[in-house]
C-alpha positions in Angstrom: 20.7 9.4 -10.7 19.6 7.9 -14.1 15.9 7.1 -14.1 14.2 4.5 -16.3 11.6 5.8 -18.8 8.1 6.4 -17.4 6.7 4.3 -20.3 7.3 1.3 -18.1 4.3 0.0 -16.0 3.4 1.6 -12.7 4.3 -0.3 -9.5 2.3 0.4 -6.4 4.3 -0.2 -3.2 2.3 -0.8 0.0 4.0 -0.2 3.3 2.2 -1.1 6.6 3.7 0.5 9.7 3.0 0.6 13.4 5.1 2.5 15.9 8.1 2.1 13.6 8.8 5.8 12.6 12.6 5.9 12.3 12.7 2.6 10.4 9.9 3.6 8.2 11.8 6.7 7.1 14.8 4.6 6.3 12.6 2.3 4.3 11.1 5.2 2.3 14.5 6.7 1.7 15.7 3.4 0.2 12.6 3.4 -2.1 13.6 6.9 -3.1 16.9 5.5 -4.4 15.3 3.0 -6.6 16.4 3.0 -10.3 13.0 1.9 -11.4 10.3 4.4 -12.3 7.4 4.9 -12.2 6.1 3.8 -8.8 4.0 5.2 -6.1 4.0 4.4 -2.4 1.0 3.9 0.0 2.0 4.0 3.7 -0.8 2.6 5.9 -0.1 3.9 9.4 -1.8 1.3 11.6 -2.8 3.6 14.4 0.7 4.4 15.6 1.2 6.2 18.9 4.8 7.3 18.2 5.9 10.2 16.1 5.4 8.5 12.8 3.0 11.2 11.5 5.3 14.0 12.4 8.3 12.3 10.7 6.2 11.7 7.5 5.1 15.3 7.5 8.6 16.6 7.0 9.8 13.8 4.7 10.7 14.9 1.1 10.7 12.1 -1.5 10.7 12.2 -5.3 7.8 9.7 -5.8 4.1 10.1 -5.2 3.4 9.2 -1.5 0.0 8.6 0.0 -0.4 8.2 3.8 -3.5 6.4 5.1 -3.9 6.8 8.9 -6.0 4.2 10.6 -8.0 5.1 13.7 -7.7 1.6 15.2 -5.0 -0.9 15.0 -6.1 -3.8 12.8 -2.8 -5.6 12.0 -0.4 -5.8 9.1 -2.7 -8.0 6.9 -5.6 -5.6 7.1 -3.3 -2.6 6.5 -1.9 -4.3 3.4 -5.4 -4.9 2.1 -6.3 -1.3 2.7 -3.3 -0.1 0.7 -4.0 -2.6 -2.1 -7.6 -1.4 -2.5 -6.5 2.2 -3.3 -3.4 1.1 -5.3 -3.5 2.1 -9.0 -0.4 0.2 -10.2 -0.4 -2.8 -12.6 2.0 -4.4 -10.2 2.0 -4.6 -6.4 4.9 -4.8 -4.0 4.4 -5.2 -0.3 7.3 -3.8 1.7 7.5 -3.9 5.5 8.5 -0.7 7.3 11.7 -2.3 8.7 13.1 -3.2 5.3 15.8 -1.4 3.3 15.8 -2.3 -0.4 18.9 -2.4 -2.7 18.7 0.5 -5.2 18.1 -1.9 -8.1 15.6 -4.2 -6.3 12.5 -3.2 -8.2 14.3 -3.1 -11.5 15.7 -6.6 -10.9 12.3 -8.0 -10.0 10.6 -6.3 -13.0 13.2 -7.7 -15.4 12.5 -11.2 -14.1 8.7 -10.9 -14.5 9.3 -9.5 -18.0 11.4 -12.6 -18.8 8.6 -14.9 -17.4 5.2 -13.7 -18.6 3.7 -16.9 -17.3 4.7 -16.1 -13.7 2.4 -14.3 -11.2 5.1 -13.1 -9.0 8.9 -13.0 -8.4 10.7 -13.2 -5.1 14.4 -12.6 -4.1 16.8 -13.8 -1.4 17.0 -11.4 1.5 18.8 -10.8 4.8 17.2 -10.8 8.2 19.9 -9.1 10.3 23.0 -11.3 9.9 21.0 -14.3 8.6 20.8 -14.7 4.8 17.6 -16.3 3.6 18.4 -17.6 0.1 14.9 -19.1 -0.5 14.7 -21.6 -3.4 13.2 -22.1 -6.8 9.4 -22.2 -6.9 8.1 -25.6 -6.1 4.4 -26.0 -5.0 5.1 -29.3 -3.2 7.9 -27.7 -1.2 5.6 -24.7 -0.5 2.9 -26.9 0.8 5.5 -28.4 3.3 6.8 -25.1 4.7 6.9 -21.4 4.0 10.0 -20.1 2.1 8.7 -16.9 0.2 8.7 -13.6 2.0 5.9 -11.1 1.7 8.1 -8.7 -0.3 7.7 -10.1 -3.8 6.7 -8.2 -6.9 3.4 -9.5 -8.2 1.0 -8.9 -11.0 -2.0 -7.0 -9.6 -4.4 -9.4 -11.3 -3.0 -12.3 -9.3 -3.4 -10.7 -5.8 -6.2 -12.5 -3.9 -6.0 -10.3 -0.7 -4.5 -11.2 2.7 -6.5 -13.3 5.1 -7.0 -10.9 8.0 -8.1 -13.7 10.4 -4.6 -15.1 10.4 -2.2 -13.9 13.1 0.8 -15.7 11.6 1.9 -17.0 8.2 -0.2 -14.5 6.2 2.5 -14.6 3.6 2.6 -18.4 3.4 -1.2 -18.4 3.0 -1.0 -15.7 0.3 1.4 -17.7 -1.9 -0.5 -21.0 -1.3 -3.7 -19.3 -2.4 -2.1 -17.8 -5.6 -0.5 -21.2 -6.4 -3.7 -23.1 -5.9 -5.3 -20.7 -8.5 -2.6 -21.6 -11.0 -0.1 -18.8 -10.3 3.6 -19.6 -10.2 6.6 -17.7 -8.8 10.1 -17.0 -10.1 13.0 -17.1 -7.7 15.8 -14.5 -7.7 18.9 -15.9 -6.0 20.3 -12.4 -5.5 19.8 -10.7 -2.1 17.7 -7.6 -2.7 16.6 -6.3 0.7 17.5 -6.4 4.3 15.3 -6.6 7.4 16.2 -4.8 10.6 16.3 -7.7 13.1 16.2 -5.4 16.1 12.9 -3.7 15.1 11.4 -6.3 12.8 7.7 -7.1 12.6 8.6 -10.3 10.8 7.7 -13.5 12.7 10.5 -14.4 15.1 13.0 -16.6 13.3 14.2 -19.8 14.9 17.1 -21.9 13.7 16.1 -25.2 12.1 17.7 -27.2 14.9 15.0 -25.8 17.3 12.3 -27.5 15.3 14.2 -30.8 15.4 15.0 -31.0 19.1 13.0 -33.7 21.1 11.1 -31.2 23.2 8.4 -33.6 24.6 11.2 -35.8 26.0 12.8 -32.7 27.6 9.5 -31.8 29.2 9.3 -28.2 27.9 8.6 -26.6 24.6 9.4 -22.9 23.8 6.2 -20.7 23.6 7.2 -19.4 20.1 7.6 -22.9 18.8 4.2 -23.9 20.2 2.7 -20.9 18.5 4.5 -21.7 15.2 3.1 -25.3 15.2 -0.4 -24.1 16.2 -0.6 -21.7 13.2 1.1 -24.2 10.9 -1.8 -26.6 11.6 -4.3 -23.8 10.9 -2.7 -23.1 7.5 -2.4 -26.7 6.5 -6.0 -27.3 7.5 -7.2 -24.3 5.4 -5.3 -25.6 2.4 -6.1 -29.3 2.9 -2.4 -30.2 3.5 -1.9 -33.5 5.2 0.4 -33.8 8.2 
């Protein structure tokens, strides 16, 4: 495979994982196929109890790989922060262990940031199982209304504020709002650059838009996941002083 010159800037990829050994290996293998170089990978094993450590021990990849094993499970946000603290790259990319990236994904995102030096990050369309999430062009007003940017977005290290570890949901929405409130802007890539394994995903459970529009109070029952969604939505909006 042709590799890009190592004169390009270093990208540090942080991958949090918990009891997701087989999917993590697939994720790392997809990173090994990336056309972009140089990059390094930091896997933060969030106190897994499966055979993740054993699988990593026999994995052979062509990129520098660091594995951080946590003694106690602290959640994905904390794991990402741990990885970011030891990252050495000028750019950061957070990838979940259940993702598989297209071989040109990092190259495509880096090209977009090169084209837009004023941007803090760039984010692509992606697929969650069968469902395509196209996202949309960056718009702060739209972002303050609802989340539409996934955690897997290439960002300039200087723009990263850290994840709020107190949040149990919408850590990505909070991250992009925080960056935007500090003047950072994103660039949308309409091309689908990665896929999330729906069966094993750590991504928040997706619900079709119609679920949010149904008159649940009249029906006398509201799904637990929708109640949780609305609860954390209020927390995020209160934190960022968003009305409604």
